[in-house]
Every structure is written in structure tokens, then in C-alpha cells.
Rosetta silent file (secondary structure, phi, psi, omega in degrees, C-alpha in Angstrom):
SEQUENCE: MKKLSELEYGESGIVREIRASQHELNCLGIRIKKQVKMITRQPIKGPVVVVVDEMEVAMGLDTAEGVVIETEGHEGS
SCORE:     score description
SCORE:     0.000 S_00000001
   1 L     0.000  141.168  179.220    0.000    0.000    0.000 S_00000001
   2 E  -136.242  158.042  168.201    1.188    3.509   -0.837 S_00000001
   3 E   -74.631  149.258  178.074   -0.087    7.023   -0.498 S_00000001
   4 H   -55.755  -36.302 -178.994   -1.271    8.440   -3.799 S_00000001
   5 H   -67.169  -14.371 -178.101    1.449   11.068   -3.485 S_00000001
   6 H   -96.174   -6.461 -179.948    4.098    8.286   -3.479 S_00000001
   7 L   -64.159  146.311  176.073    3.153    6.674   -6.806 S_00000001
   8 L   -85.940  162.335  177.637    5.768    6.829   -9.546 S_00000001
   9 L   -54.583  128.480  178.051    5.078    8.216  -13.027 S_00000001
  10 L    83.270   -9.070 -179.980    2.872    5.735  -14.908 S_00000001
  11 L   -76.570  144.775 -179.950    2.198    3.604  -11.813 S_00000001
  12 E  -133.986  166.294  179.636   -1.413    2.681  -11.149 S_00000001
  13 E  -175.580 -174.831 -175.962   -3.492    1.081   -8.456 S_00000001
  14 E  -110.399  135.306  176.562   -6.821    0.879   -6.684 S_00000001
  15 E   -68.591  123.293 -179.103   -8.046    3.330   -4.030 S_00000001
  16 E  -113.079  -24.447 -178.588   -8.393    1.358   -0.778 S_00000001
  17 E  -153.627  143.866  177.456   -8.705    4.048    1.885 S_00000001
  18 E  -123.204  119.087  179.510   -9.434    7.770    2.023 S_00000001
  19 L  -109.330   -3.053  178.902   -8.070    9.782    4.945 S_00000001
  20 L   -99.114 -170.099 -179.908   -8.581   13.198    3.340 S_00000001
  21 L   -62.908  109.131 -179.922  -11.826   15.074    2.636 S_00000001
  22 H   -63.608  -36.077  179.801  -14.130   12.461    1.109 S_00000001
  23 H   -61.434  -48.826 -179.884  -16.422   15.186   -0.229 S_00000001
  24 H   -59.803  -45.078 -178.493  -13.577   16.906   -2.090 S_00000001
  25 H   -69.574  -36.389  175.469  -12.296   13.620   -3.511 S_00000001
  26 H   -59.805  -40.620  178.482  -15.801   12.462   -4.507 S_00000001
  27 H   -63.149  -27.824  177.936  -16.146   15.694   -6.485 S_00000001
  28 L   -87.383   -5.295 -179.754  -12.907   14.780   -8.279 S_00000001
  29 L    88.855    9.126 -178.722  -14.198   11.259   -9.031 S_00000001
  30 L   -98.830  115.162 -177.885  -11.823    9.549   -6.594 S_00000001
  31 L  -137.951  166.328  175.226  -13.607    6.927   -4.487 S_00000001
  32 L   -55.788  138.251  178.385  -12.866    3.611   -2.814 S_00000001
  33 L    77.614    2.054  176.342  -12.269    0.831   -5.422 S_00000001
  34 L   -82.139  146.143  175.579  -11.548    3.295   -8.252 S_00000001
  35 E   -90.019  136.869  177.214   -8.446    2.765  -10.359 S_00000001
  36 E  -129.868  153.136  177.481   -6.027    5.686  -10.632 S_00000001
  37 E  -134.013  129.635 -179.867   -2.833    6.204  -12.630 S_00000001
  38 E   -71.485  128.706  176.564   -0.122    8.746  -11.806 S_00000001
  39 E  -103.857  -48.972  178.767    0.517   11.219  -14.612 S_00000001
  40 E  -156.489  151.215  176.693    2.720   13.790  -12.906 S_00000001
  41 E  -136.427  111.977 -176.710    3.886   14.886   -9.483 S_00000001
  42 L   -76.562  145.639  179.779    5.380   18.357   -9.291 S_00000001
  43 L   -71.839  165.473  175.506    8.369   18.957   -7.004 S_00000001
  44 L    54.326   58.301  174.841    8.355   21.051   -3.833 S_00000001
  45 L    61.315   27.940  177.464    4.783   20.359   -2.723 S_00000001
  46 L   -77.903  178.628 -177.045    3.329   20.988   -6.159 S_00000001
  47 L   -70.180  159.523  175.191    0.138   19.382   -7.425 S_00000001
  48 E  -110.806  134.558  178.321   -0.339   15.707   -8.235 S_00000001
  49 E  -119.973  126.085  179.001   -2.125   14.787  -11.484 S_00000001
  50 E  -127.738  163.859  173.200   -3.741   11.368  -11.916 S_00000001
  51 E  -106.504  129.004  174.304   -6.100    9.755  -14.406 S_00000001
  52 E  -137.699  128.308 -177.161   -9.378    8.369  -13.053 S_00000001
  53 L    53.003   44.116  177.289  -12.195    7.238  -15.376 S_00000001
  54 L    62.342   20.751  179.595  -10.199    8.502  -18.397 S_00000001
  55 E  -126.011  134.559  176.312  -10.137   12.037  -16.948 S_00000001
  56 E   -78.021  132.886 -177.874   -7.094   13.908  -15.653 S_00000001
  57 E  -128.616  128.812  177.524   -7.544   15.145  -12.098 S_00000001
  58 E  -107.427  142.393  177.316   -5.207   17.537  -10.262 S_00000001
  59 E  -149.013  160.609  177.383   -5.035   17.861   -6.490 S_00000001
  60 L   -69.599  157.248 -179.686   -2.771   19.320   -3.861 S_00000001
  61 H   -60.025  -39.899  179.394   -0.051   17.203   -2.296 S_00000001
  62 H   -59.853  -41.064  178.108   -1.794   17.289    1.103 S_00000001
  63 H   -66.716  -45.087 -179.529   -4.933   15.788   -0.418 S_00000001
  64 H   -62.171  -30.515  178.828   -2.964   13.130   -2.327 S_00000001
  65 L   -70.720  -16.208  179.414   -1.228   12.096    0.889 S_00000001
  66 L   -93.170    8.643  179.897   -4.645   11.225    2.341 S_00000001
  67 E  -115.212  122.395 -178.980   -5.446    8.604   -0.325 S_00000001
  68 E   -98.933  128.848 -174.621   -4.155    5.048    0.194 S_00000001
  69 E  -116.512  136.487  168.830   -3.541    3.015   -2.964 S_00000001
  70 E   -95.202  111.444 -176.084   -3.055   -0.716   -3.473 S_00000001
  71 E   -74.813  153.636 -177.559   -0.616   -0.856   -6.351 S_00000001
  72 L   -63.942  138.696 -177.723   -1.041   -3.416   -9.090 S_00000001
  73 L    89.224    0.685 -178.977    0.704   -6.695   -8.414 S_00000001
  74 L  -124.724   25.798 -179.663    0.388   -6.243   -4.643 S_00000001
  75 L   -60.968  135.081  175.860   -3.183   -7.447   -4.027 S_00000001
  76 L    81.155    2.333  179.346   -3.657   -8.891   -0.584 S_00000001
  77 L   -99.773    0.000    0.000   -0.371   -7.608    0.834 S_00000001
């Protein structure tokens, strides 16, 4: 399991836990069991951009740190 903010470029996984504002993330389309893929992570606390449901979504680093992802190939660990 990783925080969304820790995913590498091109890495994807399934949202397993949300510790940030669920309302804010729901508005962005990020929910439990959704698949996300990291597109870019800007340095020095810049935004994180992921793809969810074929749509690019940007969020602050603090928000991304509140989303727990099960990366592909690590189911059940």
C-alpha cells in the first residue's frame, strides 16, 4: 500500500482508503475501489495529477497524501 502522493510516473493502483476530505475527492471522481494512474507529481509540494475514469484530475499534495492506494501486483499484501 502507498499514499497516492508516493506513486511513480505511470504507476497505477486501486483506491483502498481515504483519509482526506471524502467530499472533495468524490467531487474529483476519486472513491474507494476506483483505479487511478499517476501522470505527474510536481516537485516542492506541487500538485499531483492522476487519471481516473479517463479524466485527468489535479489535487494538492496534502490531499494526495490522504489517499491510500493498493498498487497493481500487490493485491492482498
